[in-house]
N, C-alpha and C positions, 0 to 999 in steps of 0.2 A: 493539154488537150490538142494543141496545134500539131504535136508530133504524132499522135495516134489517130486523129480524125481521118487522114487519107486512107489508112489501113481499114478502119471501121467502115468507112463509106464504100470502099471496094468490096468488103465482105458483107455489106448490108446488115451488120449487127455489131454490138459492142456494149460495154457498160463502163461508165466513169463514175467514181465516187469521190466527192470533194469533202474536205473537212472544214467545218465552220465552228460555231460556238453558240451556246444559248445566249451569250452576250450580244449576238447579232439579232436576236429576237426580242429582247427586253432591255429596258434602260434601268439605271440605278446601281450599277456595279460600284460607283464611287462610294456608296454608303457602306460597302464592305471593306473599304480601305484600299482599293486598287487604284494605283496611280495610272494615268493615261487611259482610263476606262473608255472615254468617248472615242478616241481614235481607234482603239482596239475593236470596240463594238461596231463602229462604222465599217471597218475593214471586213469584219465577219458578216455584217449585213450585206455587203457588196458581194461576197461569195454566194450567199443565199440567193440574191437577185440574179447573179450571173447563172447560177444553176437553173433557176426557173426559166430564164430566157433561152438558154442553150437547149434545155430539155424539150421545150416546145418546138424550137427550130429544127431539131434533129430526130424527133420522134418518128416522123414519116420515113426516116432512113433506117429504122430499126436500132437506133442507138439510145440507150437509157442513161440518163444522167441524174444522179441523186447527191444530196448533201447530208452528212450527219452533223448534229450539233450537240456535242456533249456539254454537260454542265460542270460546275466547279465541284471539287471534292476536298473535304477537310483532311488533307494529308500534308506532311512536311514537304515543302516549306510554306505552303499556303495556309495550313491549319491556324497558326497564330494570327494571320491577317483576317481570317474569316470569323473570329470570335469578337 
């Protein structure tokens, strides 16, 4: 974001999309067998919070900031861990 903000501010428009995870929205990933679920979830929650703060701060400048939060999928190599 630091690299593109000067350009977007000059142009009075822009869009930034950050990638988070559903783990940043809910707790309990440990129950699915994921190790280090708490630090991972905390990091993804931080991205969501950063997105919210920056979106509010730069909305007046025509810059849109959003985050996507995909969930887990039962595919290799995670499939065996999710059963």
